[in-house]
N, CA, C and O atoms as a GROMACS GRO file, in nm:
protein
  568
    1MET      N    1  -4.615  -1.771  -8.367
    1MET     CA    2  -4.560  -1.773  -8.501
    1MET      C    3  -4.464  -1.655  -8.516
    1MET      O    4  -4.492  -1.545  -8.468
    2PRO      N    5  -4.351  -1.677  -8.582
    2PRO     CA    6  -4.255  -1.568  -8.603
    2PRO      C    7  -4.316  -1.457  -8.688
    2PRO      O    8  -4.403  -1.481  -8.772
    3SER      N    9  -4.269  -1.338  -8.666
    3SER     CA   10  -4.318  -1.224  -8.744
    3SER      C   11  -4.255  -1.225  -8.883
    3SER      O   12  -4.160  -1.299  -8.908
    4GLN      N   13  -4.309  -1.144  -8.972
    4GLN     CA   14  -4.252  -1.129  -9.106
    4GLN      C   15  -4.108  -1.078  -9.096
    4GLN      O   16  -4.021  -1.119  -9.173
    5HIS      N   17  -4.085  -0.989  -9.002
    5HIS     CA   18  -3.950  -0.936  -8.981
    5HIS      C   19  -3.852  -1.049  -8.945
    5HIS      O   20  -3.741  -1.055  -8.997
    6ASP      N   21  -3.895  -1.138  -8.854
    6ASP     CA   22  -3.810  -1.252  -8.815
    6ASP      C   23  -3.786  -1.344  -8.935
    6ASP      O   24  -3.674  -1.392  -8.955
    7HIS      N   25  -3.890  -1.369  -9.014
    7HIS     CA   26  -3.875  -1.452  -9.134
    7HIS      C   27  -3.773  -1.390  -9.228
    7HIS      O   28  -3.684  -1.460  -9.276
    8ASP      N   29  -3.785  -1.262  -9.254
    8ASP     CA   30  -3.696  -1.194  -9.347
    8ASP      C   31  -3.551  -1.195  -9.298
    8ASP      O   32  -3.458  -1.209  -9.377
    9ARG      N   33  -3.532  -1.180  -9.167
    9ARG     CA   34  -3.397  -1.189  -9.110
    9ARG      C   35  -3.340  -1.329  -9.132
    9ARG      O   36  -3.222  -1.344  -9.164
   10ALA      N   37  -3.424  -1.432  -9.114
   10ALA     CA   38  -3.380  -1.570  -9.136
   10ALA      C   39  -3.342  -1.591  -9.282
   10ALA      O   40  -3.242  -1.657  -9.312
   11VAL      N   41  -3.420  -1.536  -9.374
   11VAL     CA   42  -3.389  -1.548  -9.517
   11VAL      C   43  -3.251  -1.489  -9.545
   11VAL      O   44  -3.168  -1.553  -9.610
   12ARG      N   45  -3.228  -1.370  -9.497
   12ARG     CA   46  -3.098  -1.304  -9.523
   12ARG      C   47  -2.983  -1.382  -9.460
   12ARG      O   48  -2.877  -1.397  -9.522
   13PHE      N   49  -3.001  -1.431  -9.338
   13PHE     CA   50  -2.896  -1.507  -9.270
   13PHE      C   51  -2.865  -1.636  -9.346
   13PHE      O   52  -2.749  -1.667  -9.370
   14ILE      N   53  -2.969  -1.711  -9.382
   14ILE     CA   54  -2.948  -1.838  -9.452
   14ILE      C   55  -2.884  -1.815  -9.589
   14ILE      O   56  -2.794  -1.888  -9.629
   15ALA      N   57  -2.931  -1.713  -9.660
   15ALA     CA   58  -2.873  -1.683  -9.791
   15ALA      C   59  -2.725  -1.650  -9.780
   15ALA      O   60  -2.644  -1.695  -9.862
   16ALA      N   61  -2.689  -1.573  -9.679
   16ALA     CA   62  -2.549  -1.530  -9.662
   16ALA      C   63  -2.459  -1.642  -9.610
   16ALA      O   64  -2.340  -1.646  -9.641
   17SER      N   65  -2.515  -1.734  -9.529
   17SER     CA   66  -2.430  -1.834  -9.464
   17SER      C   67  -2.436  -1.973  -9.527
   17SER      O   68  -2.352  -2.058  -9.495
   18ARG      N   69  -2.532  -1.999  -9.615
   18ARG     CA   70  -2.548  -2.133  -9.670
   18ARG      C   71  -2.537  -2.140  -9.822
   18ARG      O   72  -2.534  -2.250  -9.878
   19PHE      N   73  -2.529  -2.028  -9.890
   19PHE     CA   74  -2.524  -2.026 -10.037
   19PHE      C   75  -2.410  -1.937 -10.083
   19PHE      O   76  -2.436  -1.820 -10.113
   20PRO      N   77  -2.286  -1.983 -10.090
   20PRO     CA   78  -2.245  -2.121 -10.074
   20PRO      C   79  -2.226  -2.158  -9.927
   20PRO      O   80  -2.215  -2.073  -9.839
   21PHE      N   81  -2.222  -2.289  -9.904
   21PHE     CA   82  -2.194  -2.339  -9.771
   21PHE      C   83  -2.052  -2.298  -9.732
   21PHE      O   84  -1.967  -2.283  -9.820
   22PRO      N   85  -2.025  -2.279  -9.604
   22PRO     CA   86  -1.888  -2.247  -9.561
   22PRO      C   87  -1.790  -2.354  -9.608
   22PRO      O   88  -1.812  -2.473  -9.587
   23GLY      N   89  -1.682  -2.311  -9.672
   23GLY     CA   90  -1.581  -2.404  -9.720
   23GLY      C   91  -1.617  -2.478  -9.847
   23GLY      O   92  -1.540  -2.564  -9.891
   24GLN      N   93  -1.730  -2.449  -9.906
   24GLN     CA   94  -1.770  -2.519 -10.029
   24GLN      C   95  -1.673  -2.484 -10.142
   24GLN      O   96  -1.652  -2.367 -10.172
   25THR      N   97  -1.616  -2.586 -10.202
   25THR     CA   98  -1.516  -2.563 -10.307
   25THR      C   99  -1.570  -2.581 -10.448
   25THR      O  100  -1.504  -2.545 -10.545
   26ASP      N  101  -1.690  -2.637 -10.460
   26ASP     CA  102  -1.744  -2.661 -10.594
   26ASP      C  103  -1.857  -2.564 -10.631
   26ASP      O  104  -1.937  -2.592 -10.720
   27TRP      N  105  -1.863  -2.449 -10.563
   27TRP     CA  106  -1.964  -2.347 -10.593
   27TRP      C  107  -1.928  -2.282 -10.727
   27TRP      O  108  -1.821  -2.222 -10.739
   28PRO      N  109  -2.014  -2.291 -10.828
   28PRO     CA  110  -1.982  -2.231 -10.958
   28PRO      C  111  -1.958  -2.081 -10.944
   28PRO      O  112  -2.035  -2.011 -10.878
   29PRO      N  113  -1.853  -2.031 -11.006
   29PRO     CA  114  -1.819  -1.889 -10.991
   29PRO      C  115  -1.923  -1.794 -11.049
   29PRO      O  116  -1.925  -1.676 -11.015
   30ASP      N  117  -2.010  -1.846 -11.138
   30ASP     CA  118  -2.111  -1.757 -11.195
   30ASP      C  119  -2.244  -1.761 -11.120
   30ASP      O  120  -2.340  -1.696 -11.161
   31ASN      N  121  -2.252  -1.836 -11.009
   31ASN     CA  122  -2.376  -1.839 -10.930
   31ASN      C  123  -2.396  -1.706 -10.858
   31ASN      O  124  -2.301  -1.646 -10.807
   32LEU      N  125  -2.520  -1.662 -10.856
   32LEU     CA  126  -2.559  -1.539 -10.786
   32LEU      C  127  -2.674  -1.572 -10.693
   32LEU      O  128  -2.773  -1.631 -10.736
   33THR      N  129  -2.663  -1.535 -10.566
   33THR     CA  130  -2.768  -1.561 -10.467
   33THR      C  131  -2.861  -1.442 -10.459
   33THR      O  132  -2.818  -1.330 -10.430
   34LEU      N  133  -2.990  -1.466 -10.486
   34LEU     CA  134  -3.092  -1.361 -10.478
   34LEU      C  135  -3.190  -1.395 -10.367
   34LEU      O  136  -3.220  -1.512 -10.342
   35THR      N  137  -3.240  -1.293 -10.300
   35THR     CA  138  -3.348  -1.313 -10.203
   35THR      C  139  -3.468  -1.229 -10.246
   35THR      O  140  -3.453  -1.121 -10.302
   36ASN      N  141  -3.585  -1.281 -10.218
   36ASN     CA  142  -3.710  -1.214 -10.253
   36ASN      C  143  -3.784  -1.162 -10.130
   36ASN      O  144  -3.903  -1.129 -10.139
   37GLU      N  145  -3.716  -1.154 -10.015
   37GLU     CA  146  -3.788  -1.122  -9.892
   37GLU      C  147  -3.838  -0.979  -9.884
   37GLU      O  148  -3.944  -0.955  -9.826
   38THR      N  149  -3.767  -0.883  -9.939
   38THR     CA  150  -3.813  -0.744  -9.931
   38THR      C  151  -3.843  -0.686 -10.069
   38THR      O  152  -3.918  -0.588 -10.081
   39GLU      N  153  -3.785  -0.746 -10.173
   39GLU     CA  154  -3.807  -0.699 -10.310
   39GLU      C  155  -3.813  -0.821 -10.401
   39GLU      O  156  -3.727  -0.909 -10.393
   40ARG      N  157  -3.914  -0.826 -10.488
   40ARG     CA  158  -3.928  -0.939 -10.579
   40ARG      C  159  -3.823  -0.929 -10.689
   40ARG      O  160  -3.824  -0.837 -10.771
   41LYS      N  161  -3.731  -1.026 -10.689
   41LYS     CA  162  -3.620  -1.023 -10.785
   41LYS      C  163  -3.629  -1.135 -10.888
   41LYS      O  164  -3.599  -1.114 -11.005
   42LYS      N  165  -3.670  -1.256 -10.845
   42LYS     CA  166  -3.676  -1.369 -10.937
   42LYS      C  167  -3.793  -1.458 -10.898
   42LYS      O  168  -3.798  -1.512 -10.788
   43GLY      N  169  -3.888  -1.472 -10.991
   43GLY     CA  170  -4.005  -1.555 -10.966
   43GLY      C  171  -4.003  -1.681 -11.049
   43GLY      O  172  -3.924  -1.696 -11.143
   44ILE      N  173  -4.092  -1.773 -11.013
   44ILE     CA  174  -4.110  -1.897 -11.087
   44ILE      C  175  -4.260  -1.919 -11.107
   44ILE      O  176  -4.342  -1.859 -11.037
   45ALA      N  177  -4.294  -2.003 -11.202
   45ALA     CA  178  -4.435  -2.037 -11.224
   45ALA      C  179  -4.480  -2.126 -11.109
   45ALA      O  180  -4.420  -2.230 -11.083
   46GLY      N  181  -4.586  -2.084 -11.039
   46GLY     CA  182  -4.639  -2.161 -10.927
   46GLY      C  183  -4.780  -2.207 -10.955
   46GLY      O  184  -4.836  -2.175 -11.060
   47PRO      N  185  -4.840  -2.283 -10.863
   47PRO     CA  186  -4.975  -2.335 -10.885
   47PRO      C  187  -5.081  -2.225 -10.893
   47PRO      O  188  -5.188  -2.246 -10.951
   48ASP      N  189  -5.052  -2.109 -10.836
   48ASP     CA  190  -5.149  -1.998 -10.838
   48ASP      C  191  -5.091  -1.874 -10.903
   48ASP      O  192  -5.123  -1.762 -10.863
   49GLY      N  193  -5.004  -1.892 -11.004
   49GLY     CA  194  -4.939  -1.778 -11.068
   49GLY      C  195  -4.793  -1.771 -11.029
   49GLY      O  196  -4.736  -1.869 -10.981
   50THR      N  197  -4.734  -1.656 -11.048
   50THR     CA  198  -4.592  -1.639 -11.018
   50THR      C  199  -4.567  -1.645 -10.868
   50THR      O  200  -4.635  -1.579 -10.790
   51HIS      N  201  -4.470  -1.726 -10.831
   51HIS     CA  202  -4.429  -1.740 -10.690
   51HIS      C  203  -4.286  -1.690 -10.679
   51HIS      O  204  -4.205  -1.714 -10.768
   52TYR      N  205  -4.256  -1.621 -10.573
   52TYR     CA  206  -4.123  -1.568 -10.547
   52TYR      C  207  -4.062  -1.642 -10.429
   52TYR      O  208  -4.087  -1.607 -10.314
   53PRO      N  209  -3.980  -1.746 -10.458
   53PRO     CA  210  -3.918  -1.822 -10.348
   53PRO      C  211  -3.831  -1.730 -10.263
   53PRO      O  212  -3.786  -1.626 -10.309
   54ASP      N  213  -3.809  -1.770 -10.139
   54ASP     CA  214  -3.729  -1.688 -10.048
   54ASP      C  215  -3.587  -1.667 -10.100
   54ASP      O  216  -3.535  -1.556 -10.096
   55ILE      N  217  -3.525  -1.775 -10.149
   55ILE     CA  218  -3.388  -1.768 -10.199
   55ILE      C  219  -3.384  -1.837 -10.334
   55ILE      O  220  -3.435  -1.947 -10.351
   56VAL      N  221  -3.322  -1.771 -10.431
   56VAL     CA  222  -3.306  -1.828 -10.564
   56VAL      C  223  -3.160  -1.809 -10.605
   56VAL      O  224  -3.107  -1.698 -10.600
   57ILE      N  225  -3.096  -1.917 -10.646
   57ILE     CA  226  -2.960  -1.912 -10.696
   57ILE      C  227  -2.970  -1.919 -10.848
   57ILE      O  228  -3.028  -2.012 -10.903
   58VAL      N  229  -2.913  -1.820 -10.915
   58VAL     CA  230  -2.917  -1.816 -11.061
   58VAL      C  231  -2.775  -1.807 -11.116
   58VAL      O  232  -2.682  -1.761 -11.049
   59SER      N  233  -2.761  -1.851 -11.240
   59SER     CA  234  -2.635  -1.830 -11.311
   59SER      C  235  -2.635  -1.685 -11.360
   59SER      O  236  -2.739  -1.619 -11.359
   60LYS      N  237  -2.521  -1.637 -11.401
   60LYS     CA  238  -2.515  -1.500 -11.453
   60LYS      C  239  -2.605  -1.483 -11.575
   60LYS      O  240  -2.648  -1.372 -11.605
   61ALA      N  241  -2.633  -1.593 -11.644
   61ALA     CA  242  -2.723  -1.588 -11.760
   61ALA      C  243  -2.870  -1.586 -11.718
   61ALA      O  244  -2.959  -1.571 -11.802
   62GLY      N  245  -2.897  -1.603 -11.586
   62GLY     CA  246  -3.034  -1.598 -11.536
   62GLY      C  247  -3.102  -1.732 -11.518
   62GLY      O  248  -3.218  -1.736 -11.478
   63GLN      N  249  -3.032  -1.842 -11.547
   63GLN     CA  250  -3.090  -1.975 -11.529
   63GLN      C  251  -3.098  -2.008 -11.381
   63GLN      O  252  -3.001  -1.991 -11.307
   64ILE      N  253  -3.214  -2.056 -11.337
   64ILE     CA  254  -3.231  -2.094 -11.197
   64ILE      C  255  -3.153  -2.222 -11.170
   64ILE      O  256  -3.170  -2.321 -11.241
   65ARG      N  257  -3.068  -2.217 -11.068
   65ARG     CA  258  -2.986  -2.333 -11.031
   65ARG      C  259  -3.041  -2.400 -10.905
   65ARG      O  260  -3.059  -2.522 -10.902
   66GLU      N  261  -3.067  -2.320 -10.801
   66GLU     CA  262  -3.112  -2.372 -10.673
   66GLU      C  263  -3.224  -2.285 -10.619
   66GLU      O  264  -3.232  -2.166 -10.651
   67VAL      N  265  -3.309  -2.345 -10.537
   67VAL     CA  266  -3.419  -2.272 -10.476
   67VAL      C  267  -3.427  -2.314 -10.329
   67VAL      O  268  -3.407  -2.431 -10.296
   68ALA      N  269  -3.456  -2.217 -10.242
   68ALA     CA  270  -3.474  -2.247 -10.100
   68ALA      C  271  -3.594  -2.171 -10.047
   68ALA      O  272  -3.618  -2.056 -10.084
   69GLU      N  273  -3.669  -2.236  -9.961
   69GLU     CA  274  -3.784  -2.175  -9.895
   69GLU      C  275  -3.760  -2.179  -9.745
   69GLU      O  276  -3.715  -2.281  -9.691
   70ILE      N  277  -3.790  -2.071  -9.678
   70ILE     CA  278  -3.780  -2.063  -9.533
   70ILE      C  279  -3.923  -2.055  -9.481
   70ILE      O  280  -3.993  -1.958  -9.508
   71GLU      N  281  -3.966  -2.155  -9.408
   71GLU     CA  282  -4.107  -2.167  -9.369
   71GLU      C  283  -4.131  -2.136  -9.222
   71GLU      O  284  -4.053  -2.175  -9.135
   72THR      N  285  -4.238  -2.066  -9.197
   72THR     CA  286  -4.283  -2.041  -9.060
   72THR      C  287  -4.399  -2.134  -9.025
   72THR      O  288  -4.435  -2.148  -8.908
   73GLU      N  289  -4.458  -2.195  -9.126
   73GLU     CA  290  -4.561  -2.296  -9.104
   73GLU      C  291  -4.557  -2.395  -9.218
   73GLU      O  292  -4.512  -2.362  -9.328
   74VAL      N  293  -4.604  -2.516  -9.193
   74VAL     CA  294  -4.603  -2.621  -9.292
   74VAL      C  295  -4.746  -2.665  -9.317
   74VAL      O  296  -4.821  -2.691  -9.223
   75SER      N  297  -4.783  -2.674  -9.444
   75SER     CA  298  -4.920  -2.712  -9.479
   75SER      C  299  -4.921  -2.775  -9.618
   75SER      O  300  -4.824  -2.762  -9.692
   76PRO      N  301  -5.029  -2.844  -9.654
   76PRO     CA  302  -5.038  -2.899  -9.789
   76PRO      C  303  -5.028  -2.791  -9.897
   76PRO      O  304  -4.974  -2.816 -10.005
   77ALA      N  305  -5.079  -2.672  -9.870
   77ALA     CA  306  -5.067  -2.562  -9.968
   77ALA      C  307  -4.921  -2.526  -9.990
   77ALA      O  308  -4.881  -2.500 -10.104
   78ARG      N  309  -4.842  -2.524  -9.885
   78ARG     CA  310  -4.700  -2.494  -9.900
   78ARG      C  311  -4.629  -2.606  -9.976
   78ARG      O  312  -4.536  -2.579 -10.052
   79ALA      N  313  -4.672  -2.730  -9.957
   79ALA     CA  314  -4.611  -2.843 -10.028
   79ALA      C  315  -4.630  -2.829 -10.178
   79ALA      O  316  -4.541  -2.866 -10.254
   80ARG      N  317  -4.743  -2.776 -10.223
   80ARG     CA  318  -4.764  -2.753 -10.366
   80ARG      C  319  -4.665  -2.650 -10.418
   80ARG      O  320  -4.615  -2.662 -10.530
   81ILE      N  321  -4.637  -2.549 -10.337
   81ILE     CA  322  -4.538  -2.448 -10.377
   81ILE      C  323  -4.399  -2.510 -10.380
   81ILE      O  324  -4.319  -2.478 -10.468
   82TRP      N  325  -4.369  -2.599 -10.284
   82TRP     CA  326  -4.239  -2.666 -10.284
   82TRP      C  327  -4.221  -2.746 -10.412
   82TRP      O  328  -4.112  -2.749 -10.469
   83ALA      N  329  -4.328  -2.812 -10.457
   83ALA     CA  330  -4.318  -2.891 -10.581
   83ALA      C  331  -4.280  -2.800 -10.698
   83ALA      O  332  -4.196  -2.837 -10.780
   84ALA      N  333  -4.341  -2.683 -10.707
   84ALA     CA  334  -4.309  -2.589 -10.815
   84ALA      C  335  -4.166  -2.538 -10.799
   84ALA      O  336  -4.094  -2.523 -10.898
   85SER      N  337  -4.126  -2.510 -10.677
   85SER     CA  338  -3.990  -2.461 -10.652
   85SER      C  339  -3.886  -2.567 -10.688
   85SER      O  340  -3.783  -2.536 -10.746
   86SER      N  341  -3.914  -2.691 -10.652
   86SER     CA  342  -3.823  -2.800 -10.686
   86SER      C  343  -3.814  -2.817 -10.836
   86SER      O  344  -3.706  -2.836 -10.891
   87ALA      N  345  -3.928  -2.811 -10.903
   87ALA     CA  346  -3.929  -2.827 -11.049
   87ALA      C  347  -3.850  -2.716 -11.118
   87ALA      O  348  -3.794  -2.737 -11.225
   88ALA      N  349  -3.846  -2.598 -11.058
   88ALA     CA  350  -3.778  -2.484 -11.119
   88ALA      C  351  -3.626  -2.494 -11.107
   88ALA      O  352  -3.554  -2.434 -11.186
   89SER      N  353  -3.576  -2.568 -11.008
   89SER     CA  354  -3.430  -2.580 -10.993
   89SER      C  355  -3.377  -2.677 -11.098
   89SER      O  356  -3.449  -2.765 -11.145
   90ASP      N  357  -3.250  -2.660 -11.134
   90ASP     CA  358  -3.195  -2.750 -11.237
   90ASP      C  359  -3.127  -2.870 -11.174
   90ASP      O  360  -3.107  -2.876 -11.052
   91ASN      N  361  -3.091  -2.966 -11.257
   91ASN     CA  362  -3.020  -3.083 -11.208
   91ASN      C  363  -2.880  -3.090 -11.268
   91ASN      O  364  -2.823  -3.197 -11.285
   92GLY      N  365  -2.826  -2.972 -11.300
   92GLY     CA  366  -2.692  -2.965 -11.356
   92GLY      C  367  -2.584  -2.971 -11.250
   92GLY      O  368  -2.490  -2.892 -11.251
   93THR      N  369  -2.597  -3.064 -11.160
   93THR     CA  370  -2.500  -3.082 -11.053
   93THR      C  371  -2.417  -3.207 -11.080
   93THR      O  372  -2.450  -3.286 -11.169
   94LYS      N  373  -2.310  -3.225 -11.006
   94LYS     CA  374  -2.225  -3.344 -11.023
   94LYS      C  375  -2.305  -3.473 -11.006
   94LYS      O  376  -2.280  -3.572 -11.074
   95THR      N  377  -2.401  -3.471 -10.914
   95THR     CA  378  -2.479  -3.592 -10.886
   95THR      C  379  -2.605  -3.601 -10.970
   95THR      O  380  -2.670  -3.706 -10.972
   96GLY      N  381  -2.641  -3.494 -11.039
   96GLY     CA  382  -2.764  -3.493 -11.117
   96GLY      C  383  -2.888  -3.471 -11.033
   96GLY      O  384  -3.000  -3.485 -11.082
   97VAL      N  385  -2.869  -3.437 -10.907
   97VAL     CA  386  -2.980  -3.416 -10.815
   97VAL      C  387  -3.014  -3.267 -10.810
   97VAL      O  388  -2.926  -3.182 -10.803
   98LYS      N  389  -3.143  -3.236 -10.815
   98LYS     CA  390  -3.186  -3.097 -10.804
   98LYS      C  391  -3.151  -3.043 -10.666
   98LYS      O  392  -3.155  -3.116 -10.567
   99HIS      N  393  -3.117  -2.916 -10.660
   99HIS     CA  394  -3.087  -2.852 -10.533
   99HIS      C  395  -3.205  -2.765 -10.493
   99HIS      O  396  -3.216  -2.650 -10.534
  100PHE      N  397  -3.291  -2.823 -10.411
  100PHE     CA  398  -3.406  -2.753 -10.356
  100PHE      C  399  -3.404  -2.777 -10.206
  100PHE      O  400  -3.390  -2.891 -10.160
  101PHE      N  401  -3.417  -2.669 -10.129
  101PHE     CA  402  -3.406  -2.678  -9.984
  101PHE      C  403  -3.528  -2.614  -9.917
  101PHE      O  404  -3.579  -2.512  -9.963
  102VAL      N  405  -3.572  -2.675  -9.809
  102VAL     CA  406  -3.677  -2.618  -9.724
  102VAL      C  407  -3.619  -2.609  -9.584
  102VAL      O  408  -3.572  -2.708  -9.528
  103TYR      N  409  -3.624  -2.490  -9.528
  103TYR     CA  410  -3.578  -2.467  -9.391
  103TYR      C  411  -3.702  -2.439  -9.307
  103TYR      O  412  -3.784  -2.354  -9.341
  104VAL      N  413  -3.715  -2.512  -9.196
  104VAL     CA  414  -3.827  -2.490  -9.106
  104VAL      C  415  -3.774  -2.461  -8.967
  104VAL      O  416  -3.664  -2.504  -8.930
  105ARG      N  417  -3.851  -2.388  -8.891
  105ARG     CA  418  -3.809  -2.357  -8.755
  105ARG      C  419  -3.821  -2.482  -8.670
  105ARG      O  420  -3.898  -2.572  -8.703
  106PRO      N  421  -3.745  -2.490  -8.562
  106PRO     CA  422  -3.752  -2.607  -8.474
  106PRO      C  423  -3.893  -2.625  -8.418
  106PRO      O  424  -3.968  -2.529  -8.401
  107ALA      N  425  -3.926  -2.749  -8.389
  107ALA     CA  426  -4.056  -2.780  -8.330
  107ALA      C  427  -4.069  -2.713  -8.195
  107ALA      O  428  -3.971  -2.690  -8.125
  108ARG      N  429  -4.193  -2.684  -8.160
  108ARG     CA  430  -4.219  -2.619  -8.031
  108ARG      C  431  -4.227  -2.718  -7.917
  108ARG      O  432  -4.220  -2.679  -7.800
  109SER      N  433  -4.242  -2.844  -7.948
  109SER     CA  434  -4.251  -2.943  -7.841
  109SER      C  435  -4.143  -3.048  -7.859
  109SER      O  436  -4.083  -3.058  -7.966
  110ARG      N  437  -4.119  -3.125  -7.756
  110ARG     CA  438  -4.017  -3.229  -7.764
  110ARG      C  439  -4.064  -3.347  -7.847
  110ARG      O  440  -3.983  -3.414  -7.911
  111THR      N  441  -4.194  -3.372  -7.847
  111THR     CA  442  -4.249  -3.487  -7.916
  111THR      C  443  -4.312  -3.442  -8.047
  111THR      O  444  -4.406  -3.362  -8.046
  112PRO      N  445  -4.262  -3.492  -8.160
  112PRO     CA  446  -4.323  -3.453  -8.286
  112PRO      C  447  -4.465  -3.504  -8.296
  112PRO      O  448  -4.496  -3.612  -8.247
  113SER      N  449  -4.550  -3.425  -8.358
  113SER     CA  450  -4.688  -3.469  -8.375
  113SER      C  451  -4.696  -3.569  -8.489
  113SER      O  452  -4.605  -3.577  -8.572
  114ARG      N  453  -4.804  -3.643  -8.492
  114ARG     CA  454  -4.823  -3.739  -8.599
  114ARG      C  455  -4.893  -3.672  -8.715
  114ARG      O  456  -4.986  -3.593  -8.696
  115CYS      N  457  -4.849  -3.704  -8.834
  115CYS     CA  458  -4.909  -3.650  -8.956
  115CYS      C  459  -4.942  -3.765  -9.048
  115CYS      O  460  -4.886  -3.874  -9.036
  116SER      N  461  -5.030  -3.740  -9.139
  116SER     CA  462  -5.071  -3.841  -9.235
  116SER      C  463  -4.950  -3.890  -9.315
  116SER      O  464  -4.871  -3.810  -9.365
  117THR      N  465  -4.937  -4.021  -9.327
  117THR     CA  466  -4.829  -4.078  -9.406
  117THR      C  467  -4.842  -4.033  -9.551
  117THR      O  468  -4.740  -4.015  -9.619
  118ALA      N  469  -4.962  -4.014  -9.599
  118ALA     CA  470  -4.983  -3.972  -9.737
  118ALA      C  471  -4.929  -3.833  -9.763
  118ALA      O  472  -4.902  -3.798  -9.878
  119ALA      N  473  -4.912  -3.754  -9.659
  119ALA     CA  474  -4.865  -3.616  -9.677
  119ALA      C  475  -4.714  -3.606  -9.672
  119ALA      O  476  -4.659  -3.497  -9.689
  120ARG      N  477  -4.645  -3.715  -9.650
  120ARG     CA  478  -4.499  -3.710  -9.638
  120ARG      C  479  -4.434  -3.676  -9.771
  120ARG      O  480  -4.484  -3.710  -9.878
  121SER      N  481  -4.320  -3.609  -9.761
  121SER     CA  482  -4.243  -3.571  -9.879
  121SER      C  483  -4.196  -3.695  -9.952
  121SER      O  484  -4.148  -3.789  -9.888
  122PRO      N  485  -4.207  -3.698 -10.086
  122PRO     CA  486  -4.163  -3.815 -10.161
  122PRO      C  487  -4.012  -3.816 -10.188
  122PRO      O  488  -3.966  -3.902 -10.263
  123MET      N  489  -3.935  -3.726 -10.130
  123MET     CA  490  -3.792  -3.717 -10.158
  123MET      C  491  -3.719  -3.840 -10.108
  123MET      O  492  -3.746  -3.887  -9.997
  124PRO      N  493  -3.628  -3.893 -10.187
  124PRO     CA  494  -3.549  -4.007 -10.139
  124PRO      C  495  -3.456  -3.963 -10.028
  124PRO      O  496  -3.418  -3.846 -10.020
  125GLU      N  497  -3.419  -4.056  -9.943
  125GLU     CA  498  -3.333  -4.024  -9.828
  125GLU      C  499  -3.199  -3.965  -9.869
  125GLU      O  500  -3.140  -3.888  -9.794
  126SER      N  501  -3.149  -4.001  -9.988
  126SER     CA  502  -3.017  -3.954 -10.029
  126SER      C  503  -3.020  -3.814 -10.089
  126SER      O  504  -2.915  -3.757 -10.117
  127ALA      N  505  -3.138  -3.760 -10.110
  127ALA     CA  506  -3.149  -3.628 -10.175
  127ALA      C  507  -3.111  -3.517 -10.079
  127ALA      O  508  -3.135  -3.527  -9.959
  128PRO      N  509  -3.050  -3.408 -10.133
  128PRO     CA  510  -3.026  -3.291 -10.047
  128PRO      C  511  -3.159  -3.244  -9.990
  128PRO      O  512  -3.258  -3.239 -10.063
  129GLY      N  513  -3.163  -3.212  -9.865
  129GLY     CA  514  -3.287  -3.167  -9.803
  129GLY      C  515  -3.377  -3.282  -9.761
  129GLY      O  516  -3.493  -3.260  -9.729
  130ALA      N  517  -3.324  -3.405  -9.761
  130ALA     CA  518  -3.408  -3.521  -9.728
  130ALA      C  519  -3.458  -3.515  -9.586
  130ALA      O  520  -3.547  -3.592  -9.550
  131SER      N  521  -3.404  -3.427  -9.504
  131SER     CA  522  -3.452  -3.416  -9.367
  131SER      C  523  -3.574  -3.326  -9.358
  131SER      O  524  -3.617  -3.290  -9.248
  132ILE      N  525  -3.630  -3.290  -9.472
  132ILE     CA  526  -3.750  -3.207  -9.474
  132ILE      C  527  -3.861  -3.281  -9.401
  132ILE      O  528  -3.885  -3.398  -9.428
  133PRO      N  529  -3.929  -3.214  -9.310
  133PRO     CA  530  -4.037  -3.281  -9.239
  133PRO      C  531  -4.154  -3.304  -9.333
  133PRO      O  532  -4.159  -3.245  -9.441
  134PRO      N  533  -4.248  -3.390  -9.294
  134PRO     CA  534  -4.362  -3.416  -9.381
  134PRO      C  535  -4.442  -3.288  -9.404
  134PRO      O  536  -4.446  -3.200  -9.319
  135ALA      N  537  -4.505  -3.282  -9.520
  135ALA     CA  538  -4.597  -3.171  -9.547
  135ALA      C  539  -4.718  -3.197  -9.458
  135ALA      O  540  -4.799  -3.285  -9.487
  136ALA      N  541  -4.730  -3.122  -9.355
  136ALA     CA  542  -4.824  -3.151  -9.248
  136ALA      C  543  -4.966  -3.103  -9.279
  136ALA      O  544  -4.986  -3.006  -9.351
  137SER      N  545  -5.060  -3.173  -9.223
  137SER     CA  546  -5.197  -3.125  -9.230
  137SER      C  547  -5.214  -3.016  -9.124
  137SER      O  548  -5.126  -2.995  -9.040
  138ALA      N  549  -5.327  -2.947  -9.128
  138ALA     CA  550  -5.348  -2.835  -9.036
  138ALA      C  551  -5.344  -2.879  -8.890
  138ALA      O  552  -5.321  -2.796  -8.802
  139SER      N  553  -5.367  -3.007  -8.864
  139SER     CA  554  -5.369  -3.053  -8.726
  139SER      C  555  -5.230  -3.082  -8.670
  139SER      O  556  -5.215  -3.102  -8.550
  140CYS      N  557  -5.129  -3.083  -8.756
  140CYS     CA  558  -4.993  -3.109  -8.710
  140CYS      C  559  -4.932  -2.985  -8.649
  140CYS      O  560  -4.953  -2.874  -8.699
  141ARG      N  561  -4.856  -3.003  -8.541
  141ARG     CA  562  -4.788  -2.891  -8.477
  141ARG      C  563  -4.639  -2.900  -8.506
  141ARG      O  564  -4.581  -3.008  -8.500
  142TRP      N  565  -4.577  -2.787  -8.537
  142TRP     CA  566  -4.433  -2.784  -8.567
  142TRP      C  567  -4.364  -2.691  -8.476
  142TRP      O  568  -4.242  -2.674  -8.484
   0.00000   0.00000   0.00000
C-alpha cells in the first residue's frame, strides 16, 4: 500500500494538473482549487461527521463546485464517503452533471478481481468519472 507521503504527493499532482484540465477553456475564473492533504481547508458533512475530501473546488464565495478523492484502497466504507462527497458537489455545469471524481491507483495484477455486483457504483456511463471501479468488498484486490 502506498504511504501517506505518496498519497499526499498524488493529491498535489492531480490538483495541479487536472483542476483545471490542460487546455480546459470553460473553467470558471472564480474557481479555486483547495487540497486537504496536509492542512484541513474545506470540509463537508460526512456519514461520520465532517469529512475533508482530498481536493475541493470552490467558488470565490465558498460554494463547493467539484470534489475529488484520491484512494489508496477501495471499500464499502469509502463508498459511503464518496456518496457524501458527490452530494456536496454542485450541478451548476453546462450539462447539469455533478463533478465528483475518484482516482484510484492501478491494479496490482493483470486480471481484475471479481466483486459483488451489488457493490458497483450506480453512476451512469455518461457521467464524469464513470470509469470508477466498483466499490469493492474487502476480498477484492486492486
